[in-house]
C-alpha positions as CSV (number, residue, x, y, z in Angstrom):
1,M,-79.0,186.9,-110.2
2,W,-77.1,188.1,-107.1
3,P,-77.2,184.7,-105.3
4,S,-75.8,183.1,-108.4
5,F,-73.0,185.7,-108.7
6,C,-72.1,185.2,-105.0
7,R,-71.9,181.4,-105.5
8,L,-69.6,182.0,-108.5
9,Q,-67.4,184.3,-106.4
10,V,-67.1,181.7,-103.6
11,F,-66.3,179.0,-106.1
12,C,-63.6,181.1,-107.7
13,M,-62.1,181.9,-104.3
14,I,-62.0,178.2,-103.3
15,L,-60.3,177.4,-106.6
16,T,-57.8,180.2,-106.0
17,V,-57.0,179.0,-102.5
18,L,-56.6,175.4,-103.7
19,A,-54.3,176.5,-106.6
20,F,-52.2,178.5,-104.1
21,L,-51.9,175.5,-101.7
22,L,-50.9,173.3,-104.6
23,L,-48.3,175.8,-105.7
24,V,-46.8,175.9,-102.2
25,Y,-46.7,172.1,-102.0
26,N,-45.0,171.8,-105.4
27,F,-42.5,174.5,-104.4
28,R,-41.6,172.6,-101.3
29,Q,-41.2,169.4,-103.2
30,L,-38.9,171.0,-105.7
31,E,-36.9,172.5,-102.9
32,H,-36.6,169.0,-101.4
33,L,-35.7,167.4,-104.7
34,D,-33.2,170.2,-105.4
35,H,-31.5,169.5,-102.1
36,N,-31.3,165.8,-102.9
37,T,-30.0,166.4,-106.4
38,V,-27.3,168.7,-105.1
39,S,-26.5,166.2,-102.4
40,A,-26.0,163.5,-105.1
41,L,-23.8,165.7,-107.2
42,N,-21.7,166.7,-104.2
43,W,-21.6,163.1,-102.8
44,I,-18.4,162.4,-104.8
45,K,-16.6,165.3,-103.2
46,E,-18.0,164.7,-99.7
47,T,-17.0,161.1,-99.7
48,G,-13.5,161.9,-100.7
49,D,-13.3,164.7,-98.1
50,Q,-14.5,162.3,-95.4
51,Q,-12.0,159.7,-96.3
52,S,-9.2,162.1,-96.6
53,S,-9.9,163.6,-93.1
54,S,-10.7,160.3,-91.5
55,P,-9.4,157.4,-93.7
56,T,-10.1,154.7,-91.1
57,T,-13.7,155.6,-90.7
58,K,-16.1,153.6,-92.8
59,T,-19.0,155.4,-94.4
60,T,-22.1,153.3,-94.7
61,R,-23.8,153.9,-98.0
62,K,-26.8,152.1,-99.5
63,Q,-26.1,151.3,-103.1
64,Y,-28.3,149.7,-105.7
65,C,-26.1,147.5,-107.8
66,D,-28.1,145.6,-110.4
67,Y,-25.4,142.9,-110.9
68,E,-26.1,141.7,-107.3
69,H,-29.7,140.8,-108.4
70,Q,-29.0,138.8,-111.5
71,T,-31.1,135.7,-112.1
72,L,-28.8,133.1,-113.6
73,S,-29.6,129.7,-115.1
74,K,-27.8,126.7,-113.7
75,R,-25.5,126.6,-116.6
76,E,-24.7,130.3,-116.2
77,Q,-24.1,129.9,-112.5
78,A,-21.8,126.9,-113.1
79,E,-19.9,129.0,-115.7
80,E,-19.6,131.9,-113.3
81,E,-18.2,129.7,-110.6
82,S,-15.7,128.2,-113.0
83,L,-14.6,131.8,-114.0
84,F,-14.2,132.8,-110.4
85,A,-12.1,129.7,-109.8
86,A,-9.9,130.6,-112.8
87,I,-9.1,134.1,-111.4
88,Q,-8.9,133.1,-107.8
89,W,-5.8,134.8,-106.3
90,P,-3.8,133.7,-103.2
91,N,-4.4,136.1,-100.2
92,P,-1.9,137.2,-97.6
93,P,-2.4,136.0,-94.0
94,V,-5.5,137.5,-92.3
95,G,-4.9,140.7,-90.5
96,K,-3.0,144.0,-91.3
97,I,0.5,143.5,-92.6
98,P,2.9,146.4,-92.0
99,F,4.6,147.9,-95.0
100,I,8.1,146.8,-93.7
101,R,6.9,143.1,-94.0
102,S,5.5,143.5,-97.5
103,T,7.3,142.4,-100.6
104,D,10.4,144.4,-101.5
105,P,11.7,143.8,-105.1
106,A,15.1,145.4,-104.1
107,H,15.8,142.7,-101.5
108,S,14.3,139.9,-103.7
109,N,16.1,138.0,-106.5
110,F,15.9,135.4,-109.2
111,V,18.2,132.6,-110.3
112,I,18.3,130.7,-113.6
113,V,18.1,127.0,-112.9
114,N,21.0,125.1,-114.5
115,S,22.3,128.2,-116.2
116,H,25.5,126.3,-117.1
117,V,23.6,123.8,-119.3
118,R,23.9,124.0,-123.1
119,F,20.4,125.0,-124.3
120,K,18.9,124.4,-127.7
121,V,16.0,126.2,-129.3
122,G,12.8,124.6,-128.1
123,D,14.2,123.8,-124.6
124,Q,12.4,124.9,-121.4
125,L,14.2,127.4,-119.2
126,E,13.2,127.6,-115.5
127,V,13.8,130.6,-113.3
128,R,13.3,130.6,-109.5
129,V,12.2,133.9,-107.9
130,H,12.6,134.4,-104.2
131,M,10.7,137.2,-102.6
132,K,11.7,139.0,-99.5
133,D,10.4,141.9,-97.4
134,F,11.9,145.3,-96.7
135,Q,13.9,143.8,-93.8
136,G,15.4,141.3,-96.2
137,K,13.5,138.4,-94.6
138,P,12.1,135.7,-96.8
139,K,8.4,136.0,-97.5
140,Q,6.4,133.0,-96.2
141,Y,3.4,133.4,-98.5
142,G,2.6,134.2,-102.2
143,G,0.1,136.3,-104.0
144,D,2.6,138.8,-105.6
145,Y,1.9,139.8,-109.2
146,I,4.9,139.1,-111.4
147,Q,5.6,139.7,-115.1
148,A,8.5,138.0,-116.8
149,R,10.0,137.8,-120.3
150,I,13.0,136.7,-122.2
151,H,14.6,138.9,-124.8
152,S,17.6,139.5,-127.1
153,P,17.9,143.3,-127.7
154,L,20.2,142.9,-130.8
155,L,17.7,140.6,-132.4
156,K,14.7,142.6,-131.3
157,A,13.4,139.3,-130.0
158,G,11.2,138.7,-127.0
159,A,8.7,136.3,-125.4
160,T,6.7,136.1,-122.2
161,G,7.1,133.6,-119.3
162,R,4.5,131.5,-117.4
163,V,4.6,132.3,-113.6
164,V,3.7,129.6,-111.0
165,D,3.2,130.7,-107.4
166,D,4.4,128.2,-104.9
167,Q,2.6,130.3,-102.2
168,N,5.6,130.3,-99.9
169,G,7.5,133.3,-101.1
170,F,9.0,131.3,-104.1
171,Y,7.9,131.5,-107.7
172,K,8.8,129.5,-110.7
173,V,8.9,131.1,-114.2
174,F,8.9,128.9,-117.3
175,F,10.1,130.0,-120.7
176,T,10.3,128.3,-124.0
177,L,13.6,129.2,-125.8
178,L,12.4,130.1,-129.3
179,W,15.5,131.6,-131.0
180,P,19.2,131.1,-130.9
181,G,21.9,133.4,-129.4
182,E,22.2,135.1,-126.1
183,V,18.8,135.2,-124.3
184,R,18.3,137.4,-121.2
185,V,15.8,137.0,-118.5
186,S,13.8,140.0,-117.0
187,V,11.5,139.7,-114.0
188,S,9.4,142.5,-112.5
189,L,7.2,142.9,-109.5
190,V,4.0,144.6,-110.7
191,H,2.3,144.6,-107.3
192,P,3.1,143.0,-103.9
193,S,0.5,140.6,-102.5
194,E,-0.4,143.2,-99.9
195,G,-1.3,145.7,-102.7
196,I,-3.3,143.0,-104.6
197,Q,-5.4,142.6,-101.4
198,V,-6.2,146.4,-101.6
199,L,-7.1,146.2,-105.3
200,Q,-9.5,143.3,-104.5
201,R,-11.2,145.4,-101.8
202,L,-11.6,148.4,-104.1
203,R,-13.1,146.3,-106.8
204,E,-15.7,144.8,-104.5
205,E,-16.4,147.8,-102.2
206,R,-15.9,150.8,-104.5
207,P,-17.3,150.2,-108.0
208,D,-18.1,153.9,-107.9
209,R,-14.5,155.1,-107.8
210,V,-14.8,156.2,-111.4
211,Y,-18.0,158.2,-111.8
212,F,-19.9,159.3,-114.9
213,K,-22.3,162.1,-115.7
214,S,-25.0,162.9,-118.2
215,L,-26.3,166.3,-119.5
216,F,-30.1,166.7,-119.6
217,R,-31.5,169.6,-121.7
218,S,-34.8,170.9,-122.8
219,G,-34.9,174.3,-124.4
220,S,-32.8,176.7,-122.3
221,T,-32.9,174.5,-119.2
222,S,-30.1,172.0,-118.6
223,E,-28.9,169.9,-115.7
224,T,-26.1,167.5,-115.1
225,T,-26.4,164.5,-112.9
226,V,-24.2,161.6,-111.8
227,C,-24.5,158.2,-113.5
228,N,-23.2,154.7,-112.9
229,V,-24.0,151.0,-112.8
230,C,-24.3,151.5,-109.0
231,L,-25.7,154.7,-107.5
232,P,-25.7,155.3,-103.7
233,G,-28.6,156.5,-101.6
234,D,-32.3,156.6,-102.2
235,L,-32.7,159.5,-104.6
236,P,-34.9,159.2,-107.7
237,V,-33.1,157.7,-110.6
238,C,-33.5,157.5,-114.4
239,N,-33.3,153.8,-115.4
240,F,-31.5,153.5,-118.7
241,T,-31.2,149.7,-118.5
242,D,-31.0,148.4,-122.1
243,L,-34.3,146.7,-123.0
244,Y,-32.7,144.0,-125.2
245,T,-29.6,143.0,-123.3
246,G,-30.6,144.0,-119.8
247,E,-27.4,145.9,-119.3
248,P,-28.0,148.2,-116.3
249,W,-27.3,151.9,-116.3
250,F,-28.7,154.6,-114.0
251,C,-28.5,158.4,-113.6
252,Y,-29.8,160.5,-110.8
253,K,-33.1,162.1,-112.0
254,P,-32.8,165.8,-112.9
255,R,-35.0,167.9,-110.6
256,K,-36.7,169.9,-113.4
257,L,-36.3,167.8,-116.5
258,S,-37.5,164.4,-117.6
259,C,-35.3,161.3,-118.1
260,A,-36.0,161.5,-121.8
261,S,-34.1,164.8,-122.1
262,R,-30.7,163.1,-121.7
263,I,-28.3,164.6,-124.3
264,N,-24.9,162.9,-123.7
265,H,-22.7,160.7,-121.5
266,A,-19.2,161.5,-120.2
267,K,-16.6,160.5,-117.7
268,G,-17.1,162.5,-114.6
269,G,-13.8,161.9,-112.8
270,Y,-11.9,159.7,-110.4
271,Q,-12.5,159.5,-106.7
272,K,-9.7,160.6,-104.4
273,G,-8.8,159.4,-100.9
274,L,-9.5,155.7,-101.6
275,L,-6.6,154.4,-99.5
276,T,-5.6,154.7,-95.9
277,P,-2.1,156.1,-95.3
278,S,-0.8,152.5,-94.6
279,E,-2.4,151.1,-97.8
280,S,-0.9,153.9,-99.9
281,L,2.6,152.6,-99.0
282,F,1.9,149.5,-101.1
283,F,1.6,151.7,-104.3
284,Q,4.8,153.6,-104.8
285,T,6.6,154.3,-108.0
286,D,10.2,152.9,-108.1
287,V,9.5,151.1,-104.8
288,N,6.8,148.4,-105.5
289,I,5.0,149.2,-108.8
290,K,6.6,147.5,-111.8
291,V,10.0,147.4,-110.3
292,P,12.7,144.9,-111.7
293,V,13.7,142.0,-109.6
294,L,17.5,141.5,-110.0
295,P,19.3,138.2,-110.5
296,S,21.6,136.7,-107.9
297,G,23.7,135.2,-110.6
298,P,23.8,135.2,-114.5
299,D,20.8,136.8,-116.1
300,S,21.2,135.1,-119.5
301,V,21.8,131.8,-121.3
302,T,23.2,130.9,-124.7
303,V,20.9,129.0,-127.0
304,E,22.1,126.9,-129.9
305,P,20.1,126.7,-133.1
306,L,18.1,123.8,-134.5
307,G,17.8,122.4,-138.0
308,L,15.3,124.0,-140.4
309,T,12.8,121.2,-140.1
310,E,12.9,121.1,-136.3
311,S,12.5,124.9,-136.2
312,A,9.4,124.9,-138.4
313,N,7.8,122.2,-136.3
314,L,8.5,124.2,-133.2
315,D,6.9,127.4,-134.6
316,R,3.7,125.5,-135.4
317,S,2.7,124.1,-132.0
318,Q,-0.9,122.9,-131.5
319,G,-3.2,122.5,-128.5
320,P,-4.6,124.7,-125.7
321,A,-1.4,124.2,-123.6
322,V,0.9,126.1,-126.0
323,F,2.8,128.8,-124.2
324,P,3.8,131.3,-125.2
325,L,1.4,131.8,-128.0
326,G,4.0,133.8,-130.0
327,Y,7.2,135.7,-129.9
328,Y,9.0,138.6,-131.5
329,Y,12.0,138.1,-133.8
330,Q,13.5,141.1,-135.7
331,D,10.6,143.1,-134.4
332,E,8.1,140.9,-136.2
333,W,5.5,138.8,-134.3
334,R,5.5,135.1,-134.9
335,P,2.5,133.2,-133.6
336,R,3.1,129.6,-132.7
337,T,-0.4,128.2,-133.5
338,H,-1.0,129.6,-137.0
339,W,0.8,131.2,-139.9
340,I,1.1,135.0,-140.1
341,R,1.5,137.3,-143.1
342,H,3.4,140.5,-142.7
343,F,1.6,143.3,-144.6
344,N,4.5,145.8,-145.1
345,K,3.0,147.4,-148.2
346,T,-0.3,149.2,-148.6
347,A,-1.1,147.3,-151.8
348,G,-1.2,144.1,-149.8
349,I,-3.6,145.5,-147.3
350,S,-5.9,146.9,-150.0
351,E,-5.9,143.6,-151.8
352,C,-6.7,141.7,-148.6
353,L,-9.6,144.0,-147.7
354,Q,-11.1,144.4,-151.2
355,G,-14.9,144.1,-151.1
356,K,-14.9,143.8,-147.3
357,V,-16.9,145.6,-144.6
358,V,-14.9,145.8,-141.4
359,H,-16.6,146.6,-138.1
360,F,-14.4,147.7,-135.1
361,F,-16.3,147.6,-131.8
362,G,-14.9,148.5,-128.4
363,D,-12.6,151.0,-126.7
364,S,-9.7,153.2,-127.8
365,T,-7.3,150.3,-128.1
366,I,-9.2,148.9,-131.1
367,R,-9.8,152.4,-132.4
368,Q,-6.0,152.3,-132.9
369,W,-6.6,149.6,-135.5
370,F,-9.0,151.8,-137.4
371,E,-6.7,154.8,-137.2
372,Y,-3.6,152.8,-138.2
373,L,-5.3,151.4,-141.3
374,T,-6.8,154.8,-142.3
375,T,-3.5,156.5,-141.9
376,F,-1.3,153.8,-143.5
377,V,-3.5,152.9,-146.6
378,P,-3.6,156.0,-148.9
379,D,-6.8,154.8,-150.7
380,L,-8.7,154.7,-147.4
381,V,-10.3,158.1,-146.8
382,E,-12.1,159.0,-143.6
383,F,-15.6,160.2,-144.1
384,N,-16.4,163.1,-141.8
385,L,-19.4,162.1,-139.7
386,G,-19.0,165.1,-137.4
387,S,-18.3,162.9,-134.5
388,P,-16.3,164.1,-131.4
389,K,-12.6,163.5,-131.6
390,N,-11.4,160.1,-130.2
391,V,-15.1,159.1,-129.6
392,G,-16.7,158.3,-132.9
393,P,-18.5,156.7,-134.6
394,F,-15.9,156.9,-137.4
395,M,-16.0,155.6,-141.0
396,S,-13.4,155.2,-143.7
397,V,-14.0,154.3,-147.4
398,D,-11.9,153.0,-150.2
399,L,-14.0,153.4,-153.3
400,K,-11.3,152.0,-155.6
401,H,-11.2,148.6,-153.7
402,N,-14.8,148.7,-152.3
403,V,-13.7,148.7,-148.7
404,L,-15.6,150.1,-145.8
405,L,-14.2,150.5,-142.2
406,K,-16.4,151.4,-139.3
407,F,-15.5,152.1,-135.6
408,R,-18.0,152.4,-132.8
409,C,-17.3,152.5,-129.1
410,H,-19.0,150.1,-126.7
411,G,-21.9,151.1,-124.4
412,P,-21.5,152.3,-120.8
413,P,-19.4,152.2,-118.7
414,I,-17.0,154.0,-121.0
415,R,-14.6,156.7,-119.9
416,F,-14.7,158.9,-123.0
417,T,-15.0,162.7,-122.8
418,T,-18.5,163.1,-124.3
419,V,-20.6,160.6,-126.2
420,F,-24.0,161.6,-127.6
421,S,-26.8,159.6,-126.0
422,S,-28.0,158.5,-129.5
423,E,-24.6,157.0,-130.1
424,L,-24.5,154.9,-126.9
425,R,-24.8,151.4,-128.4
426,Y,-24.2,148.0,-126.9
427,I,-22.0,145.7,-129.0
428,A,-24.5,142.8,-128.7
429,N,-27.3,145.0,-130.2
430,E,-25.0,146.1,-133.0
431,L,-24.1,142.5,-133.8
432,N,-27.8,141.6,-134.0
433,G,-28.2,144.2,-136.7
434,I,-25.4,142.9,-139.0
435,V,-26.4,140.5,-141.8
436,G,-22.9,139.0,-142.0
437,G,-21.3,136.9,-144.7
438,R,-17.9,136.1,-146.2
439,N,-17.2,139.8,-146.8
440,T,-18.1,140.9,-143.3
441,V,-15.3,141.2,-140.7
442,I,-15.9,142.0,-137.1
443,A,-13.2,142.9,-134.6
444,I,-14.1,143.4,-130.9
445,T,-12.3,144.4,-127.7
446,I,-13.8,145.3,-124.4
447,W,-11.9,145.3,-121.1
448,S,-10.3,148.5,-120.0
449,H,-13.4,150.4,-118.9
450,F,-14.6,147.5,-116.7
451,S,-11.6,147.3,-114.4
452,T,-13.2,149.2,-111.6
453,F,-16.3,147.0,-111.4
454,P,-16.9,143.6,-109.8
455,V,-16.3,140.9,-112.4
456,E,-20.0,140.0,-112.5
457,V,-20.6,143.2,-114.5
458,Y,-18.0,142.2,-117.1
459,I,-19.2,138.6,-117.3
460,R,-22.7,139.8,-118.0
461,R,-21.5,142.0,-120.8
462,L,-19.4,139.2,-122.4
463,R,-22.3,136.8,-122.1
464,N,-24.5,139.2,-124.1
465,I,-21.9,139.7,-126.7
466,R,-21.1,136.0,-127.0
467,R,-24.8,135.2,-127.4
468,S,-25.0,137.7,-130.3
469,I,-21.9,136.3,-131.9
470,I,-23.3,132.8,-131.8
471,L,-26.5,134.0,-133.4
472,L,-24.6,135.9,-136.1
473,L,-22.4,132.9,-136.9
474,D,-25.4,130.7,-137.0
475,R,-27.2,132.8,-139.6
476,S,-23.9,133.7,-141.5
477,P,-21.3,131.1,-140.7
478,K,-18.7,132.7,-143.1
479,T,-18.6,135.9,-141.0
480,L,-15.1,136.4,-139.5
481,V,-15.1,137.5,-135.8
482,V,-11.8,138.5,-134.2
483,I,-11.3,139.2,-130.5
484,R,-8.5,141.5,-129.5
485,T,-7.3,140.7,-126.0
486,A,-6.2,143.2,-123.3
487,N,-2.7,144.6,-123.0
488,V,-0.3,145.8,-120.3
489,Q,0.2,149.5,-119.6
490,E,2.3,152.0,-117.7
491,L,1.4,152.1,-114.0
492,G,1.7,154.7,-111.3
493,P,0.2,155.0,-107.8
494,E,-3.1,156.5,-109.0
495,V,-3.5,154.5,-112.3
496,S,-3.0,151.3,-110.4
497,L,-6.2,151.8,-108.4
498,F,-8.3,152.1,-111.6
499,N,-6.5,150.3,-114.4
500,S,-3.9,148.0,-112.9
501,D,-2.4,145.3,-115.1
502,W,-3.7,142.9,-112.4
503,Y,-7.3,144.0,-113.1
504,S,-6.6,143.7,-116.9
505,F,-5.0,140.3,-116.4
506,Q,-8.1,139.0,-114.6
507,L,-10.5,140.4,-117.2
508,D,-8.3,139.0,-120.0
509,T,-8.5,135.5,-118.4
510,I,-12.3,135.7,-118.3
511,M,-12.5,137.0,-121.9
512,R,-10.4,134.1,-123.2
513,K,-12.4,131.5,-121.4
514,M,-15.8,132.9,-122.3
515,F,-15.0,133.1,-126.0
516,S,-13.1,129.8,-126.2
517,G,-15.0,127.0,-128.0
518,I,-16.8,129.2,-130.4
519,A,-15.7,130.1,-133.9
520,V,-13.7,133.3,-133.2
521,S,-10.0,134.1,-133.6
522,F,-7.8,135.9,-131.1
523,V,-5.2,138.6,-131.6
524,D,-3.0,138.2,-128.5
525,A,-2.4,141.9,-127.6
526,W,-1.4,140.9,-124.1
527,E,1.7,138.8,-125.1
528,M,2.4,141.2,-127.9
529,S,2.7,144.2,-125.5
530,L,4.4,142.3,-122.7
531,A,7.0,140.6,-124.8
532,H,8.1,143.8,-126.7
533,Y,11.1,145.9,-125.6
534,L,9.1,149.2,-125.8
535,P,7.8,150.7,-122.5
536,H,4.3,149.6,-121.5
537,N,1.5,151.8,-122.7
538,L,-2.3,151.6,-122.6
539,H,-2.1,152.6,-126.3
540,P,0.9,150.7,-127.7
541,Q,3.2,152.4,-130.1
542,D,2.9,151.9,-133.9
543,I,5.3,149.0,-134.3
544,I,3.2,146.9,-131.9
545,I,0.0,148.0,-133.6
546,K,1.5,147.1,-136.9
547,N,2.1,143.6,-135.6
548,Q,-1.4,143.4,-134.3
549,I,-2.8,144.4,-137.7
550,D,-0.6,141.8,-139.4
551,A,-2.1,139.2,-137.0
552,F,-5.6,140.5,-137.7
553,L,-5.3,140.6,-141.5
554,S,-3.8,137.1,-141.4
555,F,-7.2,135.9,-140.3
556,V,-8.9,137.9,-142.9
557,C,-6.6,136.7,-145.7
558,P,-4.9,133.5,-144.4
559,S,-1.7,132.4,-146.1
560,E,-2.2,129.9,-148.9
561,T,1.0,128.0,-148.1
């Protein structure tokens, strides 16, 4: 009996020692993981501190960026090369260019070619822009980002111009004169070419300059970690790559909780200290960000009217080369490629949408459409889903006319305050779940939240959405799909680094090309925001939204005339 008891004691002692050693090992592992996790959460701050204290010192960081490892078919590769060619931008000469030799809109000017000529509606107007530096010396290269429009304030009329870079400091701007009367020309420098070069560097080298976070929770334990398409370092990550679309998304792994305990997604913040002192000079309010370029002579021409028949033919231009695609007159948008109806009364909207299910997918700029319709049409009542404000999903119902409106934000990256993990849906997957049909309307926009990433990330997203649209239209050809393009916005030194109009312009170019050739319609929010007299705003004011809604509903219920 005693020998057996002694053997049992020895066995228990060995088990106790092994358990103790295992406990110590796990404790040290947790300490190590805790250190790594804290390092990851503090990396954002540390990087900014390092760059602020030593802006010229490059910090080497290993990043895992899934977009760099895509496997493309020959067709996809050819398309990607074509898209890159479409957005290729002229670069300044190699080497650092001092601020004093950068583009100065105050020294630059524009001149109307043949301003003394008698113009008629439909004529082309050419404007020559000459850029100079801060010493008043002519620029010898191009690459500046210019926006231009013609307008008649008394008529509340406006249209955009097409800018051609001669790459020698001179630019041509072409306008189509679309209404009679006195027509003024306005030209603005959005960014100098030297600033564009900085924006290009940030897009390629700092896709992490907007960072995101997720809350993980189980019982009373909760942790928050950093998330993004690209994460630096070699710390353990949770892989939230979508199984159906392959869209990548990663979060640093919590030290105590499992990846399955993720509760939500939110914008973490914006990185600081992204620029060197010399680079920051290229981004100054009232100096070189959206600053008017003044004329060296007359800034307006007088346009004579056409006959009624000629005017009607002018308004209905056809073909891919039509520019501009539309214009404002008396504060109403007039597309040049199709007829538009103006829905000034709520009854007209209710009649148009009767029996329809309308899906709005995208960011806050298309959420404005949902909000406008819900506010403007009395019979549309928002159904409280308990969703976070400005985030969604949202739903409005008109029982009288059997109308259902839905809004859902697109999947990450998205810079909303807090989105529940269960509500993080990719547009492509949502489209795959829609039956479609003649009473189904889908409106999509996706651009603003991709401006900080290399364009490969955006191309992949649009490719997935396009594939789902094609499948939807194949099984339900009468489904209406409308694409809302990007729009211009107010810019300052900080906003320019994350959401510059130049970034948006490049994404908008890609969007139009990737969705051309399939059965979708476009609402040109870009021209509609740039041509209008109101200040630029990421979320355009109601009169612009009203015109966008008119264009949208004109596709839903086209004019019978």
